N, C-alpha and C positions, 0 to 999 in steps of 0.2 A: 524709234520704238525700241530698238535693241539697246540704246543708251539707257533706257529705263528698266527693261527686263533683266539685263545682265546683272546689275548691282542688286536688284530685288532677289533674283534667283540665287546669287552668291550669298546674300544675307540669310535666306531660308536654309541653304545647305550648311552654312557656318553654325547657325543657332541650333539646327537639328543635331549636328554632330556634337556641339558643345553641351546643350541642355538635354538632349535625348540619349546621348551615349556617354560622354566623358563625365558629366556630373553624377548620373546614377551609379556609374562604376566607381567613382571616387567615394561617394557616400557609402556604398556597399563595402568597399575595401576598408575604410576607416571604421565602420561598424564592426566588421569582422576582427579587426585588431583590438578595438577598445572594449567591445561587448560580444565576444565570440559565441557564448551560449545563446544569448538573445537573438543575435543575427542569424544563428543556425536554426531558429524555430523553438528554442527552449525544449528540445527533445529529451525525454526521460528514457533511460535504458535500464534493462533488467537482464542479467546474464548475457550481456553482449548484444542484445537486440533491442531495437526501439519498440517501446510499448505504448507510446503516446507523446503528447506535448503538454506541458504545464499550462499552455494557453488555450487549449481546445478541450471542451468537455467530451466525456464519453458516457455511454449508458451502462449502468451497473444495475441489474435487475435482481440478482441473487439476494436473499435475505441476509447473507453473511457479509455483505458489503454496504457501505454508505451509498445512498442513492443521490444522484445529482438533481439539479433543477430540471423541470420539464423542458423539452425541446420541440420547437415547431419547424426545425430545419430538415426538410425532406419528409417523405412519407413515414419513415421509421424514426425520425429525429436524429440529431447529431451528424447530419450530412453536411460537411463543410462546403460542398459545391452548391448547396441549396440554402445557405445561410442568409436569412433576412427576417425582418420583423413581420408579424402577421398583419399589421396595420388595422387591427380591430380596436374600435373605440371602447372606452370604459362602459358605454351603454349597450354594446353589442350583445345580443342574446347568445351568440355562439361563444363569446368570451365568458360571459356569466355562467353558462352551462358547463364549460370546461373547468372553471375555477370551482364551482359547486361540486363537481365530480371529484376533483382533486382534494377538496376539503373532506369529503366523505371518505376517501381512501386514506387520508393522513390522520384520521382520528379526531378526537374531540377538539373543538375550537377553544381557545384561539390557536390558529396555525400560523407559523411565520409566512410572510408574503412570498418568500422565495421557494417555499415548499409547494405552492399552488399556482404560481405564475411562471411563464417561460421568460427567459432573458430576451433582450432585444435581438440578439444575433441567433439565439437558439444554441449557442456553443459555449456558454459561460462555464468555465471549469470550477467555479467556486460556489459554495453555499455559505449561508450565515452560520455562526456557531450555534445559534438557537435551533436552526433546522437540523444540524448535525446532532445536537444534544437529544432531540426527540427520537433519533434513530438508534441511540446507544443500546437500549434494551433489546431491540430486535437483533442487532448485530451480535451482541454478547450471547444471546440465547442460541442463535444459529451456529455460532462457533463453539459453544459450550464453555465460554470464558466468564469470569466475574465481570460485572459492569464496571468496576473500578479500573480494571486493566484497559478496557476499551476507552473509558473516559481519560485515562492518562495518555493514551496515544492521541486522542482527540486534542487534548491540551497541548501536546508537543507540536501538533500540526496546525494549530490555529495561528494564522498570520495576523499581525497587528496592522495598524494604520501606517501608510507610507509616511516616512519622516515624522512619525508620531502624531500627525494631524490630518492627513489626507485619506479620504476613503473610509471604509468601515472594516472592522475585523472580519476575516473570512477564512474558509477552510478549502484547500484544493482537494477535491474528491479523489482524483487519481493518485496523488501522493499519499493521502491517508489510506486508501485501499491497498496500495503497494506496501505500506508500513504494516498493515494488518497481516498481509501474506508473509512478510519477512519475520514477523514476531511469532510465527507458529512454533 
């Protein structure tokens, strides 16, 4: 019996050490060397302190800021510890009521889909350029700026498709709102 258990136990210990410790540490080390910003969480700093991550959405409710997508992550939204999809079907009355309410809040139809639906994780940091463009007038009025100035900042912070063909154009809400504050 020990002739069978000893090699099996040695194999489990070896592969646990190799695949559970050595491999993750090696991948983390290489990532830290090759892509240090991304490996560190894509943290954004302002005046020497971390204000957020370019990968995780935050709630901005003030009229002087661009508003992100709706979030169902946690009771107040944007809770990274409660990130998950709602699992509501397109025919769900709860989902239909939530979307109708957001359409009413966001003004006359047609409204961009990302202005009235939550992302799968509830933490999406991006909105569509169309969603952002619908917010320009509100942001400009709240800040007492001409709309052209806000549109120019929006254009500067609109990211294109990855490699010119993957994904959709998008706007990182945190970076755009930080640029608004810096442009005072």
